[in-house]
TORTITI-622981 format. One record per residue (C-alpha): residue number from 1; x, y, z. Coordinates in Angstrom, 3 decimals, padded with zeros to 6 digits, always signed. Each point is the difference from the previous one (the first is absolute). Layout:
+-------+----------+----------+----------+
: numar :        u :        v :        w :
+-------+----------+----------+----------+
:   NUM :        X :        Y :        Z :
...
+-------+----------+----------+----------+
END
This chain:
+-------+----------+----------+----------+
: numar :        u :        v :        w :
+-------+----------+----------+----------+
:     1 : -036.492 : +060.757 : +117.107 :
:     2 : -003.215 : -001.757 : +001.765 :
:     3 : -000.704 : -002.971 : +001.280 :
:     4 : -001.543 : -003.238 : -001.294 :
:     5 : -002.787 : -001.247 : +000.675 :
:     6 : -001.197 : -004.071 : -000.120 :
:     7 : -004.497 : -000.018 : +000.173 :
:     8 : -001.774 : -003.302 : -000.384 :
:     9 : -002.919 : -000.788 : -000.581 :
:    10 : -003.454 : -001.732 : +001.611 :
:    11 : -002.851 : -002.174 : -000.616 :
:    12 : -001.338 : +000.582 : -003.341 :
:    13 : +003.226 : +000.204 : -002.004 :
:    14 : -000.076 : -003.720 : -000.865 :
:    15 : +000.059 : -001.796 : -003.363 :
:    16 : +000.459 : -003.004 : -001.162 :
:    17 : +003.748 : -000.214 : -001.246 :
:    18 : +001.338 : +002.214 : +001.916 :
:    19 : +003.870 : -000.576 : +000.706 :
:    20 : +000.156 : -002.635 : -002.439 :
:    21 : +002.328 : +001.650 : -002.715 :
:    22 : +002.258 : +001.461 : +003.472 :
:    23 : +000.015 : -003.732 : +000.963 :
:    24 : +001.020 : -001.855 : -002.796 :
:    25 : +002.641 : +002.706 : -000.825 :
:    26 : +001.601 : +000.564 : +003.873 :
:    27 : +001.286 : -003.147 : +002.336 :
:    28 : -000.058 : +002.885 : +002.853 :
:    29 : -003.962 : +000.409 : -000.771 :
:    30 : -000.583 : -003.486 : -000.511 :
:    31 : +001.478 : -001.316 : +003.763 :
:    32 : -002.479 : +002.750 : +001.593 :
:    33 : -003.228 : -001.558 : -001.724 :
:    34 : +001.767 : -003.230 : +001.166 :
:    35 : +000.593 : +001.082 : +003.294 :
:    36 : -004.228 : +001.611 : -000.477 :
:    37 : -001.377 : -004.070 : -000.954 :
:    38 : +002.371 : -001.542 : +003.495 :
:    39 : -001.500 : +003.009 : +002.440 :
:    40 : -003.856 : -000.416 : -001.621 :
:    41 : -000.097 : -003.619 : -000.258 :
:    42 : -000.678 : +000.403 : -003.820 :
:    43 : +001.220 : +000.467 : -003.686 :
:    44 : +000.598 : +004.184 : -000.052 :
:    45 : +001.573 : -000.208 : -003.402 :
:    46 : -003.492 : -002.133 : -001.278 :
:    47 : -002.651 : +002.178 : +002.245 :
:    48 : +001.974 : +003.654 : -001.893 :
:    49 : +000.484 : -001.272 : -003.489 :
:    50 : -002.614 : -002.314 : -000.204 :
:    51 : -002.732 : +000.683 : +001.792 :
:    52 : -003.066 : -000.883 : -000.234 :
:    53 : -001.333 : +003.790 : +000.892 :
:    54 : -002.498 : -001.090 : +002.663 :
:    55 : +002.588 : -001.189 : +002.053 :
:    56 : +002.527 : +002.415 : -000.276 :
:    57 : -002.780 : +002.450 : +000.541 :
:    58 : -000.949 : -001.677 : +003.900 :
:    59 : +001.514 : +002.173 : +002.670 :
:    60 : +002.311 : -002.181 : +001.664 :
:    61 : +001.789 : -001.028 : -003.623 :
:    62 : +000.203 : +003.278 : -001.450 :
:    63 : +001.797 : +002.004 : +002.702 :
:    64 : +002.823 : -002.660 : +000.244 :
:    65 : -000.234 : -000.612 : -004.171 :
:    66 : +000.846 : +004.334 : +000.070 :
:    67 : +002.452 : +000.226 : +002.876 :
:    68 : +002.123 : -002.726 : -001.987 :
:    69 : -000.297 : +001.647 : -003.264 :
:    70 : +001.305 : +003.622 : +001.309 :
:    71 : +002.693 : -001.584 : +002.316 :
:    72 : +001.117 : -002.340 : -003.133 :
:    73 : +000.992 : +003.144 : -001.754 :
:    74 : +000.825 : +002.451 : +002.814 :
:    75 : +002.459 : -002.381 : +000.252 :
:    76 : +001.601 : +000.084 : -003.603 :
:    77 : +000.250 : +003.686 : +000.664 :
:    78 : +001.935 : -000.553 : +003.071 :
:    79 : +002.549 : -002.527 : -001.937 :
:    80 : +000.487 : +003.433 : -002.231 :
:    81 : +000.984 : +001.934 : +002.599 :
:    82 : -003.257 : +002.105 : +000.158 :
:    83 : -001.508 : +000.473 : +003.461 :
:    84 : -003.161 : +001.937 : +001.446 :
:    85 : +000.886 : +002.887 : +002.139 :
:    86 : -003.779 : -000.319 : +001.677 :
:    87 : -002.510 : -002.027 : -000.860 :
:    88 : -003.872 : -000.657 : +000.621 :
:    89 : -002.426 : -002.170 : -001.541 :
:    90 : -003.858 : +000.276 : -000.527 :
:    91 : -001.582 : -002.290 : +002.588 :
:    92 : +001.232 : -003.340 : -000.460 :
:    93 : +002.915 : +001.118 : -001.976 :
:    94 : +001.402 : +001.745 : +003.694 :
:    95 : +001.215 : -003.786 : +000.090 :
:    96 : +001.975 : +000.568 : -002.831 :
:    97 : +001.742 : +003.217 : +001.506 :
:    98 : +000.197 : -001.789 : +003.391 :
:    99 : +002.214 : -002.760 : -002.096 :
:   100 : +001.847 : +002.045 : -001.671 :
:   101 : +000.998 : +001.989 : +002.877 :
:   102 : +001.022 : -003.041 : +002.003 :
:   103 : -002.681 : +000.128 : +002.256 :
:   104 : -002.005 : -002.841 : -000.759 :
:   105 : +002.266 : -003.247 : -001.006 :
:   106 : -001.925 : -001.075 : -003.727 :
:   107 : -001.280 : -003.816 : +000.820 :
:   108 : -001.621 : +001.633 : +002.913 :
:   109 : -001.613 : +002.600 : -001.611 :
:   110 : -001.361 : -001.934 : -002.460 :
:   111 : -001.778 : -002.496 : +001.869 :
:   112 : -001.074 : +002.672 : +002.751 :
:   113 : -002.042 : +001.942 : -003.099 :
:   114 : -001.455 : -003.465 : -000.900 :
:   115 : -001.250 : -000.029 : +003.253 :
:   116 : -000.969 : +003.862 : +000.141 :
:   117 : -002.199 : -000.396 : -003.484 :
:   118 : -001.810 : -003.066 : +001.345 :
:   119 : -000.651 : +001.816 : +003.578 :
:   120 : -001.222 : +002.653 : -001.937 :
:   121 : -002.528 : -001.302 : -002.392 :
:   122 : -001.398 : -002.715 : +002.424 :
:   123 : -000.274 : +003.729 : +002.565 :
:   124 : -003.199 : +001.385 : -001.643 :
:   125 : -002.552 : -003.020 : -001.538 :
:   126 : -000.074 : +000.214 : -003.835 :
:   127 : -002.655 : +002.293 : -001.640 :
:   128 : -000.073 : +001.951 : +003.211 :
:   129 : +002.457 : +003.013 : -000.977 :
:   130 : +001.531 : +001.671 : -002.778 :
:   131 : +001.936 : +002.662 : -001.709 :
:   132 : -000.028 : +002.837 : -001.778 :
:   133 : +002.204 : +002.803 : -002.044 :
:   134 : -001.055 : +003.390 : +000.205 :
:   135 : +001.285 : +002.189 : -002.717 :
:   136 : +000.156 : +003.760 : +000.171 :
:   137 : -000.549 : +000.885 : +003.447 :
:   138 : +002.064 : +001.556 : +002.769 :
:   139 : -000.252 : -001.101 : +003.717 :
:   140 : -001.758 : +002.194 : +001.463 :
:   141 : -003.027 : -000.002 : -002.126 :
:   142 : +000.638 : -004.420 : -000.123 :
:   143 : +000.428 : +000.150 : +003.956 :
:   144 : -004.036 : +001.532 : -000.406 :
:   145 : -000.665 : -002.756 : -001.885 :
:   146 : +001.226 : -002.616 : +001.691 :
:   147 : -002.238 : +002.036 : +003.840 :
:   148 : -003.369 : -000.053 : -002.526 :
:   149 : +000.731 : -003.534 : -000.391 :
:   150 : +000.662 : -001.389 : +003.207 :
:   151 : -003.438 : -000.580 : +001.195 :
:   152 : -000.094 : -002.823 : -002.442 :
:   153 : +002.568 : -001.864 : +001.347 :
:   154 : +003.971 : -000.274 : -000.357 :
:   155 : +001.785 : +002.285 : -002.348 :
:   156 : +003.203 : +001.501 : +000.256 :
:   157 : +003.055 : +001.788 : -002.421 :
:   158 : +001.988 : -003.481 : -000.699 :
:   159 : +002.804 : +001.524 : -002.288 :
:   160 : +001.373 : +003.316 : -000.806 :
:   161 : +001.658 : -000.666 : -002.987 :
:   162 : +000.165 : +003.114 : -002.117 :
:   163 : -001.332 : +003.587 : -000.273 :
:   164 : -003.735 : -000.256 : -001.193 :
:   165 : +000.441 : -003.971 : +000.636 :
:   166 : -001.331 : -001.554 : +003.008 :
:   167 : -001.261 : -003.852 : +001.077 :
:   168 : -002.996 : -000.352 : +002.712 :
:   169 : -000.528 : -003.030 : +002.081 :
:   170 : -002.654 : -001.524 : +001.410 :
:   171 : -003.297 : -001.957 : +000.636 :
:   172 : -002.045 : -000.099 : -003.530 :
:   173 : -002.689 : +002.351 : +001.076 :
:   174 : +001.780 : +002.634 : +001.067 :
:   175 : +002.678 : -000.238 : -002.488 :
:   176 : -003.216 : +000.726 : -002.682 :
:   177 : -001.367 : +002.482 : +001.708 :
:   178 : +003.764 : +001.916 : -000.004 :
:   179 : +000.236 : -000.046 : -003.280 :
:   180 : -003.269 : +001.241 : -000.477 :
:   181 : +000.829 : +002.764 : +002.513 :
:   182 : +003.373 : +000.770 : -001.618 :
:   183 : -001.431 : +000.352 : -003.758 :
:   184 : -002.749 : +002.592 : +001.532 :
:   185 : +003.328 : +001.953 : +001.768 :
:   186 : +002.035 : +000.067 : -002.987 :
:   187 : +001.426 : -003.245 : -000.881 :
:   188 : +000.833 : -000.312 : -003.434 :
:   189 : -000.284 : -003.709 : +000.191 :
:   190 : -000.780 : -002.788 : +002.869 :
:   191 : +000.865 : -003.491 : -000.946 :
:   192 : -001.031 : -003.408 : +002.150 :
:   193 : +003.114 : -001.683 : -000.835 :
:   194 : +000.108 : -004.246 : -000.639 :
:   195 : +001.777 : -000.599 : +003.110 :
:   196 : -000.638 : -003.132 : +002.652 :
:   197 : -000.032 : +002.061 : +003.557 :
:   198 : +000.189 : +003.378 : +001.376 :
:   199 : +003.779 : +000.669 : +000.171 :
:   200 : +001.207 : +003.124 : +002.565 :
:   201 : -002.841 : +000.311 : +001.890 :
:   202 : -001.166 : -000.769 : +003.884 :
:   203 : -001.758 : -003.043 : -001.354 :
:   204 : +003.617 : -001.518 : -000.433 :
:   205 : +000.986 : +000.398 : +003.703 :
:   206 : -000.362 : -003.626 : +000.780 :
:   207 : +002.371 : -000.870 : -002.724 :
:   208 : +002.507 : +002.805 : +001.646 :
:   209 : -000.216 : -002.087 : +002.846 :
:   210 : +000.853 : -003.892 : -001.169 :
:   211 : +002.898 : +001.974 : -002.308 :
:   212 : +001.186 : +001.491 : +003.500 :
:   213 : +000.233 : -004.046 : +001.331 :
:   214 : +002.671 : -000.608 : -003.132 :
:   215 : +002.101 : +002.869 : +000.344 :
:   216 : +000.714 : -001.364 : +003.413 :
:   217 : +001.473 : -003.107 : -001.427 :
:   218 : +001.980 : +001.782 : -002.963 :
:   219 : +003.685 : +001.562 : +000.767 :
:   220 : -000.016 : +003.903 : -000.942 :
:   221 : +003.092 : +001.681 : -000.460 :
:   222 : +002.084 : +003.402 : -000.230 :
:   223 : -000.859 : +002.258 : -003.097 :
:   224 : +002.534 : -000.118 : -002.872 :
:   225 : -002.469 : +003.008 : -001.669 :
:   226 : -002.504 : +002.263 : +000.834 :
:   227 : -003.371 : -001.008 : -000.481 :
:   228 : -003.333 : +002.034 : +000.345 :
:   229 : -002.901 : -001.954 : +001.232 :
:   230 : -003.391 : +000.149 : -001.349 :
:   231 : -001.905 : +000.635 : +003.307 :
:   232 : +001.895 : +003.438 : +000.951 :
:   233 : +001.886 : +001.086 : -002.961 :
:   234 : +003.040 : +000.286 : +001.943 :
:   235 : +003.124 : -001.820 : +000.303 :
:   236 : +000.349 : -003.240 : +002.547 :
:   237 : +002.015 : +001.221 : +002.761 :
:   238 : +001.089 : -003.616 : +000.426 :
:   239 : -000.371 : -003.264 : +000.444 :
:   240 : -002.538 : +000.114 : +002.927 :
:   241 : -002.591 : +002.039 : -002.087 :
:   242 : -000.391 : -002.766 : -002.521 :
:   243 : -002.209 : -002.417 : +001.293 :
:   244 : -002.258 : +002.943 : +001.019 :
:   245 : -000.525 : +001.529 : -003.252 :
:   246 : -000.370 : -003.111 : -002.010 :
:   247 : -002.799 : -000.855 : +002.189 :
:   248 : -001.351 : +003.498 : -000.375 :
:   249 : +000.474 : -000.087 : -003.755 :
:   250 : -002.517 : -002.375 : -000.789 :
:   251 : -002.784 : +002.281 : +001.749 :
:   252 : +000.841 : +003.591 : -001.046 :
:   253 : +000.476 : +001.881 : -002.696 :
:   254 : +002.883 : -000.356 : -002.229 :
:   255 : +001.332 : +002.954 : +000.225 :
:   256 : +001.519 : +000.276 : -003.548 :
:   257 : +000.097 : +003.143 : -001.307 :
:   258 : +001.530 : +001.333 : +002.793 :
:   259 : +002.751 : -002.253 : -000.069 :
:   260 : +001.124 : +000.858 : -003.114 :
:   261 : -000.343 : +003.692 : +000.999 :
:   262 : +002.507 : -001.200 : +003.278 :
:   263 : +002.250 : -001.268 : -002.679 :
:   264 : +000.222 : +003.333 : -002.162 :
:   265 : +000.261 : +001.964 : +003.044 :
:   266 : +003.121 : -001.890 : +000.703 :
:   267 : +001.372 : -000.063 : -003.209 :
:   268 : -001.297 : -002.622 : -002.168 :
:   269 : +000.184 : +000.617 : -003.660 :
:   270 : +000.285 : -003.423 : -001.204 :
:   271 : -002.649 : -002.596 : +000.217 :
:   272 : +000.931 : -003.603 : -000.629 :
:   273 : -003.752 : -002.508 : +000.198 :
:   274 : +001.145 : -003.125 : +000.081 :
:   275 : -002.853 : -003.029 : -000.538 :
:   276 : -002.888 : -000.375 : -002.237 :
:   277 : -002.104 : +002.744 : -001.412 :
:   278 : +000.212 : +003.252 : -000.296 :
:   279 : -002.494 : +001.627 : +002.461 :
:   280 : +002.564 : +001.610 : +002.161 :
:   281 : +001.958 : +002.002 : -002.474 :
:   282 : -003.542 : +000.908 : -001.143 :
:   283 : -000.436 : +001.889 : +003.777 :
:   284 : +003.016 : +001.417 : +000.244 :
:   285 : +000.123 : +001.490 : -003.437 :
:   286 : -003.529 : +001.504 : +001.411 :
:   287 : +002.005 : +000.972 : +003.208 :
:   288 : +003.111 : +001.438 : -001.285 :
:   289 : -001.676 : +002.236 : -002.697 :
:   290 : +000.095 : +003.465 : +001.982 :
:   291 : +004.089 : -000.925 : +000.979 :
:   292 : +002.858 : +002.451 : -000.859 :
:   293 : +002.219 : -002.805 : -000.484 :
:   294 : +000.419 : -002.188 : -003.167 :
:   295 : -001.326 : -003.416 : +001.122 :
:   296 : +000.778 : -003.053 : -001.679 :
:   297 : -002.205 : -002.910 : +000.790 :
:   298 : +001.028 : -003.845 : -001.058 :
:   299 : -002.561 : -002.960 : -000.206 :
:   300 : +001.848 : -003.494 : -000.309 :
:   301 : -002.194 : -003.193 : -000.101 :
:   302 : +002.272 : -002.125 : -003.423 :
:   303 : +003.034 : +000.257 : -001.273 :
:   304 : +000.275 : +002.511 : -002.079 :
:   305 : -001.730 : +002.898 : +002.456 :
:   306 : +002.883 : -001.883 : +002.577 :
:   307 : +002.924 : +000.440 : -002.682 :
:   308 : -001.036 : +003.802 : -000.764 :
:   309 : -000.560 : +000.925 : +003.141 :
:   310 : +003.211 : -001.174 : +001.161 :
:   311 : +001.928 : +001.546 : -003.454 :
:   312 : -001.469 : +002.428 : +001.121 :
:   313 : +000.348 : +000.956 : +003.698 :
:   314 : +003.655 : -001.314 : +000.094 :
:   315 : +000.915 : +002.859 : -002.318 :
:   316 : -002.199 : +002.723 : +002.241 :
+-------+----------+----------+----------+
END
C-alpha cells in the first residue's frame, strides 16, 4: 500500500468564507481559529468568514488566514486517526507542513507568517515588481526567454508548478519583456498576474533577512513527519536546516513539480490537499499523469469534502 501525503496551498487560494462551515461544525477547528486570533491580535473568524475581501487579500492578513484554515482542517483529520506519512506545502503552505510535523508551534507559526507577509510586501515598493504565468513551455526554453529579458531588469523563475506551468517574477518591464520573448519562443500563453509583489525572486532577499531574525526567536522542534522543502525539493534533514531553508524560500524558486516527483519516487499514491482552493490538486493531476501507479487525490476545504475524504481514506 502506498503512502499518504498531506499538501497545503499557498497565497492566492484564499476566499471570503473559507473554513466557515468547518468551524461551525467542529469544536476542534473553532479552537484553532481562537488560538490564531490571540496570536495575531484580531478576530481570525471574522476576517476569514466575513472579509472584506480587500482586507483578506492584504499579504500580511492572507498568510495567517490561510495557515489557520489549513491547520484547523488538518487537526480534524488527525483527530479521526489520519496522519500524513510525508507532507509539503506550496510557499506559505510549507509552514502548515512544519506545524503538522511538530517542528513549529501553531501560535508561533501564525504570528511568524503575519510578519513574513508584511516583510514580503515591504521589500518592494508597490508598482515596481510583478509576476506572470507562462503556460505551455518547457523549463529550458523559458530560461532562454528570461536570459533575453534580463537586460531590462530582474526577472527569474518563481514557481515550477506543473509541466507547462511556470510562474516568473521580477521588475515590471523585465517580466513584460520575458512574456513577449516566451511567446516568441513557443509559449502558449503568458499572463501577468494580479499580485501585490514579485514573490520568490531575488528582490525579496531583504524580506528573508528580516524573517531570519524572527526565526531566531522561535522554538524549532524535531520532525515527527518528513517534510519536503520548496527551495531544494529535498527532505529537511533535521531542525537545524529549518531556518536557512525558510529564509531561502522567500527569494528562491518554489520547486513544486520536483517536490511531487520526489513524493512519487518515495511511494506516495494518495495526495490530500488541505485548505482553500483546488490549485494543488490540479497541479498534482498534471504531474502524476504519466505515473504507472493509480494515484488518488483528495481536496478538503469544507465539511462535505472532509467527511468524504475521511470515509474513503479510512477504508483505503
